[in-house]
N, C-alpha and C positions, 0 to 999 in steps of 0.2 A: 786472455791475460790471467796469469796467476793472481790470486787475491793477494793485495799488496800489505805489507806492513807500514803503518803509518804512526809516527811520534813527532816529539818535538825536540829541538835542540836546548840543551841545559845551559849553553853559554849565555843565555840571558839573565840567569841568576847565580852563575857560578862565582868562585873566587880562586886565588892563586893556591891556596892550601887545600889538603884534604878536608879538614876541619870545615872550612867555609863551603866547600862544595857539598858536603853532607848536609850541612845547616840549609843550604839553598833548596836542596832536594825535599828536606823534610818539611820547610815552610811552604814550598810553592808546588813541587811535583805531586806530593800527596795530595794536595788540595785539588789539582787538576783531575787526577784520578777520581776523587770523590765526585766532582761537578759533572764528569763524563757518565757516572752511573754505571751499573753493572758490576759483576764480580771479576771479570778478566783483568789481568795486570796491564798497565799502561806502558806501552813502548816509549823508551826516551831514547834521544841521542845525547849521549853523555859527553860533556867535555871536562877533561882533565889536563890541568896545566902540566908542563914538565915538572915542576915541584911536586904537585899532588901525585902525579904517576909515580914518581921515585919514593914518596912516601908509602904509596900502596905497596910497592915491591920491597921495601925495606923491613916492613912488618913481617912477622912469622905468619904464613899462610895469609898475607894481606889482600890477594886478590879473591881469595875464597870467602874470606871475611865480608869483603865488600859485596860479592854476590849475595851472601846470606842477609846482609843488611838490607840491600835492595829488595831482596824476596820477601822479607818481612813486611815489606810496605807495598807489596804488590807493584812493583816496577821492575821492568824488564829491559836491558840493553841490546840493541840491534845495530848500533853504529856508535863510533867515537868520532868526535870532531877534533882532528889532529892539526887544526890550522893555527889557532892562537898558541904559541908556546909559553908566554909569559902572563902577565896580569891583563886578561881582557877587560876587567871591570875597573881599571885604573881611571884616574881623573883625565888623563890625555893618553890616548892609544896610537891614533894616526897610523904612520908608516912603521911604527914599531911591530905592529902585528905581522909584519913580513919578516921579521928576524928572529932566530936565524934562517936564513933560506936554504935551499937545498944544495947549495955549494958547501955548506958547513957540515962537518961530519955530526954535529950536535943535532941537527934535524933528523937524520938517519937513526941515530940513537934514541931519540924521543919517540920516534916512530915504531921502533922495534919494541920499546918499553911498553907502548899502547897496544901492541899486537900481543905481547904476552899477557897482559891484563885482559884483553878482550876474549882470548881464547878461554880463559878459565870463567869469565862472566857468562859466556854463551854455552859453557859445559853442562852437562846433566840436564839437556833439554831445555835450556833456559829460553831461547827466543823462539816465539811461535808467530805464525801468521795469523790474520784476523779469525781464520777459520779454525785454529788450533793445531795445525799442521807445523811440526818442527822445521824450521829453515836450516838449510846446510850452508848459508853463508852470513857474513858479516862484514861490515864496512868500516874504514878509517878514511876520511876525507882529509885532504892536505892543501896547502897553497900552490899556486901555480908556477912553482919554480921560484921566482924572485919577483920583486918590484923592476920593471924593465929599465929604468934609467940607470941604476947602479951595474946591472947586469951587461949591458951593452957597453958601459965606459970600461968595464973590466976586460973585455975581449971575449966575444961570443963563443969562439971555437974552445977555448980553455975551459970556460965556465961550464959549457954543455958537456964537455967530458966528464967533469967532476960531479955534476948532477946525474949524469947517466950511470956513472959508478955507484954513487949512494943510493939511487933507487933500484938497481940491481941487487945490491946487497939486501934491501928491505924486502924485495921480491923473493929472493932465495929463503929469507927467513920464514915468510909466508907460506911458501911452499913446504918447508920443513914442518910447520905448524900443521898444515893440511895432512901431510903423510902420518903425523903422528896422533891427530885427532879426528880427522875426517872433516873439519870445519874449514871451509874456503873462505878466508880473510882477504879482501881485495883493498889495495890502496887506490883511492879515488881522487884523482888530481882535479882542482876545481878552478877553472877559468874565472879571473876576475879582471874588470876594467883597470888598464894601466899596468898590469903584470906582464911578464914574459910571455904568457898564454892569457889573451883575453877574448880571443874569438876561436870558433870551433876550427877554423883553418890553421890557426897557430898550433893547436892541440894535435891535429893530424899530422903537421909537418914534424912537431916534436916526437911523436909516437914513431913515425916512420925513421926518423933519423937516430934516434936514442934508444928505444924499446926494442931491442933485437933478441931473437931466440939463440939459445946456445945449447951444448949438449947436456948441461946440468939444469938448464931452464928451457926446456923446448917450446913452453906455451907462456911466455912473460904477460901476455894480454889476459890471461886468467887471473892474474894476481895484480895487475896495473890497469886501472879503468878511469873512468871520468866521473866526477861529481858534478852533475848538470845543475848549477844554481840559476833558476828562472829569470830572476830580476837581474842578474849579471849580464845575461844575453840580452835581455830588454833594453837596459840602460846603454849597451853597444849598437841598438837599433838592429840586432841579429834576429831574423825569423826563427822562432822555436822549431818550425818544421825543418827549416834549411839546416840548422845546427844538428839536429837528431839525424837527419839523412847523411850529413857529412861524416859523422861518427860511423853510421851503419855502413856506408860504403867503404870505409877504411878498415872494417872489421873491429872497431873500438867499442867496448862494451860500456854502458852506462850503469855504474855500479850504485848510484844513489842519485835520486832527485831532490834537492833542496827546494821547497816550496817558499817562494819569496816574492815579494812586491816592491817596487821602487816607485818613487814619486815621478809624475809628469806635469809639465806645465807649458800652457799654450803660448805663452810670451805676453800675455795682456798685463797691463799695470797692476790689476787687482791680484792676478795670480802671482806676480812678482813680489808685492808687498807679503803675501802669505808664505811665499817661498823663502823669504828671508828669516822667517821663524825657525826654519830647519838648519841654518848654518850655526851649528853648535861645535865646541871644542874638543869633544872626546874622539869621535870617529872619523875617519877620512870619507868624504862624501863626493867620489868620482862623479863628473858631471859630463855629458855628451849633448851637443846642441847639433840638431839637424836643420841645416839652412834651406833656403829657397832652391838651391841648385843641387839638393840632395846629398850634400857633403856633410860628413859627421866631424864635428870639431870636438876635440877631447880636452878637459880641464881636470887636473888631479884633485882639485878640491872646490867645492861650492863657493867659497869665497872669492877664489881667483876667477871663476866663471862670471861672476857679477862684474867684476871690472872689465872684462875683455872679450865676452861672448858675442856673437853676432845674433841678429834677429834669427828666430826659428822656433822648433819645438825642442824643449828641454826635457832630458830625463836624468834623475839624480839617484845615486846609490846611497838611499836612505831606506832601511828596511822598514816598511809600515805594514800594519796588520793586513794579512792577507784577504781578509773578508771584505775590506773597504774597496769601493770602487772610486769614490770621491773623497777628498778631504778639504771640505770648504770649496774655494775657487780651483783648487788644484785636483787633477785626477791621478789615478795610479795606473800601474800596468798589470791590474789584477787579470784583465783578459789574457795576457800572455800566460798566465797559469793554466786557463782552461786551453788554450791554444797548445801548449805544452802536453798536456794529458792527451788531447785528441790526436797529436802526432805520434804518441807511442805506439808502435806495434806490437802484437803479442810476441813476435819472434825476437824483439829485442831483449825480453827477459828481465824488464825492469820490476823490482820487487820491493825496493826500499825507498820510502818517502819520508822526508824530514821537513818539518815547518822550522824555518829560522828567521824569527823576527827578534833580533837580539837588541834592538834600540828602543824597546818600551820606555825605558826611564830617560831617554833622550828626546822623546816625543813633546810637543808643546802640551802644557797641561790638559788643555780641553780635549785632548784626544786619548787620554789614558782611561782605561776602564776602572770601575771601582776597586779592583784587585787585578794584580797580574794574573793570577790563576783563572779569573773570569775571561780575561782577554785571550789567554792562550787556549782555554776551553772552547771559546767561540771559533776561534781560528782552526782548531782541529775539526770541529763539527762541520764547518763550512767545507773544508778540504775534504772529508770523508764523503760528503754528499756529492761533491764533484767526482772523486774517484768512484764511488759507488754508480753514478750515471755512466762513466766510462766503461765499467765492467758490464752493464747491461747491454751495450752496443755491439 
């Protein structure tokens, strides 16, 4: 396996404006780099909202100036998080994070803007692997088409055609960037519980039906791939090895692995009391319960699961620090991270890994570290250790 690039996603401290984004990087990312030690730049997965992206592009040489600003602070970008379009740090996010979805041309326009910025950020030998070798690829992750409920109600056939057209538009733009610069940027679709694509089989079906080669784009799967978020698969009770094998058999590449961990609850009274502390108002916490008959019951948020869920094992989409195996009487899906790493084969060509624990400030007080930077640095150190162990096998 080629030496991977590992960073963390800055949506944990970003803001809707470019000024807020830069302030978060100055306060937190620079501190993470110092805590990590060494002189090498710190790879980051940068989140730019649609507003911040337009502010970059509207300024004269805005993307180049952003690249230089990052370089002065020894920060280097290898991926952009193109999932949250608006203010991901708002008091209430919930389902708004899925808007606009891929039926809306604004989603394609936003993604194209990110690609133009990323092409500049990665220019001039900007991105390097841990061994110092320049990478020839970069990534933009995006939402899994739409939240399922509204998509189905609007009519799947018509919706799917709109989505396919917009993704094709982006893929063509990415190919033009590669033809011009030699940098392969891929759009990585990220399955998530409750969305049109929330299991690997949904992804395979969508790619088979909607991502088709053409004379102008003979290899669309070069530029359209999957962002495999580990905790999303874990919440759906999908085996990491099975998910990766399904993509492999279908010829779908994994462009980026998001290293994340979810909450798990064994159903005991003590664990349920602890779990209620995670029912907070900002983010959507999709919940799946595996009952005694091995049936998975889905609930779109944790609060509704408390009202109606059957007895069984619970998994909750709440991104907890990846280095934790237990949270008081609750457990986490940390073992799925190790299972995912073990399931990756050298032929998969997976090179980009991004720790994404965006809910640090939504955690109960007793779980927060003395600073956000310390928490992120601990996560990166734990993940790097596990990745290095994988490389030695």
